[in-house]
N, C-alpha and C positions, 0 to 999 in steps of 0.2 A: 307911769307917765301917760297922762291922758292923750297926748299927741300921738304916741305910738299906738295906743289902742284904737284911736280914730283911724289911723292909717290901715291897721289890720282890718277893721270893720269895713273900710272902703274896698277891700280886696276879697271879701267873703264870697264863698261859693257854697250854696246850701247843699248841693249834692255831695260835694267833697266833705262837708261837715258831717253828713250822715255816714259817709264811708269811714272816716277816721274815728268817729265816736263808736262805731260798731267794732273797729279793730282794737279799740282801747276801752273795753267794757267796764273797767274798774273806775272810770271817771264819769261823773255826771255829764249828760249831754249839754247842759248849760255852760260847761267849761270850754266848749268848742265854738270858735268863730267860723272856721272853714276856709283857711288860707293854705294854698298849696306850698309844698316844701321849697321849690325853686324861688318862689316869691319871698319866702321867709329868709332864705339864704341871701338873696339880693338885698333885702331890707337890713339884715345884720351887717353886711359889708358897708352899706350906706351909713348906718348908725356909727360904725367905727370911724368912718371917714369924717363924719360931721362932729364927732366927739360926744354923741348922745349915749354911747355905750356905758360910760362911766357911771352916770346917774342911774341908768336903767338896771345895771348889775347890783346896785345897792337896794333896789326896791323889791325886797322879798318879804313874804311869799307873793307870787304872782296870782292873778285871778284866772287867767285863761291858759289853756294848753299851748296856744301859739306863742304866748309870752315866754313860757318855759322853753319852747323850741328855739326862739330867738336867743334866749340866754345861753343855751347849749351851743348854738352856732357862733355866738360872739366869743365865748370861752375857747372854742376850737381854733380861733384865729389868733389867740394871744401868743406872741413869739418868745417871750421870756419865761423860762421854766418856773422859776420861783413865783412870779406873778400869776402865771397860769394855775399853778398848784393851789395857791391861796384862793383863787376864784373857784376852783373845783371843790375845795374843802368847804367853802362857804355855801355853795349851791347844792351839793349832794344831799344834805338833809331835807331839802325841799323837792327833790326829784320824786315824782309820784306816779310814773308810768314808764313802761318798757321803751316806748318810742323815744322819749327825751333822753333816757339813760343810754340807749344804743347810738343815738345820733350825736352825742357829745364825744367827739374824738379829736382831742387837741393834737395839732400837727407837731408841736414841739416835743411831745412824748415820744414820737418816732425817732427824733434826732438824739434825745437824751434818755433813752428807755432805762438805762441802768439806774438812774436817779429815781425812777418810778417805783422800784421794787419794795422799799420799806412801806410805802403808802398802800401798795396792793395788799400786802399781808394785813395791815391794819383794817382796811375796808372789808377784806374777805372774811375776817373773823369778828366783824362788828355785830352780826346778827340782824342788820338792817337790810331789807330786801334789795333795794336799788344800789346800795353801796356794795353789797356782795356781787350783784349782777354786773355792776360797772367794773369791779376788779377782775372778774372772770373774763369779761369782754376785752380788757386791756391785756391780760395774759394771752388771749387768743390773737389779738392784733400784733403784738410785739414780741411774743416769746414762743412762737411755734416754728420759727425759722432757725437762723444761725445761732440765736441766743437761747434755744431750747435747753431746758434742764428737766430731767425726769422728776425731780422733787416738786416742781411746779405742778405738773400733771397729777401727781399723787395727792397733793394738797387739795386740788379741785375734786378729784375722784372721791376723796374722803368726806366731802361736805354732805351732811345729812340735813335735809330741810323739808318742811311741808309746803313751802312756798312754790307755787307753779312757775313763777317767772325766774326763780333761781334754778329750779330743776331743768327748765327748758334751756337756760343758758349753759348749764353744765353739759347737756346733751349736744348743744350746738358746738361747744368747744371740743368735745370728744369726737364728734363727727368730722370736724375740721382737722383734728389731730390725726384721724385715720387716713386722711389724704396726705398730710404733711409729715407725720411722724408715725407711720404705720406700725413698725415693730414695737414701739413703746405702747401705743394706744391699744393695739389688739390684745396685748398681754393683760391690760386692765380689764378688758372684756372676758378674756379666757379665765382670769382669776376671780371674776365676779366681785370686783372691789366696790362697785356702786350699787345703790338701791335698784331694785328690780325695774321700776318704772323708768328711771333714768337710763339704765342699761338698755332696755328695749327701745326707748325713744332714740338713743344714740344710733342703734342699728338701723332703725327706720330712716332717720335722716341721712345716714351714710349711704344706704341703699337707694335713696332718691337722688344722690349726687352723681353728676356726670363725670366727676373727677376721679372716681374710684372704679377700678376695672370690674368687669362682670365676674371674673373668677373670684376676686376678693369679696364681692357682694354675696356670692353664693356661700362663701365660708362664713361671712357675718350672719347670714340667715341661720346657719347651723348653731350659732351661739345664742340665739334668742332664748330667753327664759320663759 
């Protein structure tokens, strides 16, 4: 929608464009306009209010990074689970960067997380980088608390990939698990169930966390490969 792109271009910040393009090196710099996240969230809410979201969500693929961010933020506001899931399924094949993947966090998934599980397995074993990353992110958000099950953690620990953005997400998940589910997560490290790089990156991220005690950080250090 040209109207939306014109609005985005009217809010561009060249310094922020440079910053975001450096954070997302897999994308061509020409894909960036340079609009800050709070402005994108504000525009997404306005599009929903005005009814512009429906047409926008159908216009795939998008040209600009910021359009993909808008798409993710609009989906995140969808209140009906089935409708939201249809939108996610339609959009995931076009997600081409870690930021859009991570910032798509539908609120309805928190309320109805049990309905999410069959989709997570499908995405996680799809072999597609950002479907896998999104699935791991959803496990991290919704299944490391009261709904934790060791089988979820073991599935994630068992993933073997050459993709940097998948391996980083596994490490992030496991580092978070070391805070929320220490007994289970530390056993994964003790038994060396993950690839060496992911194993060591998990320890690094956990030792950088303020949520893990110094005593546990020292023990994690001893597990480094």
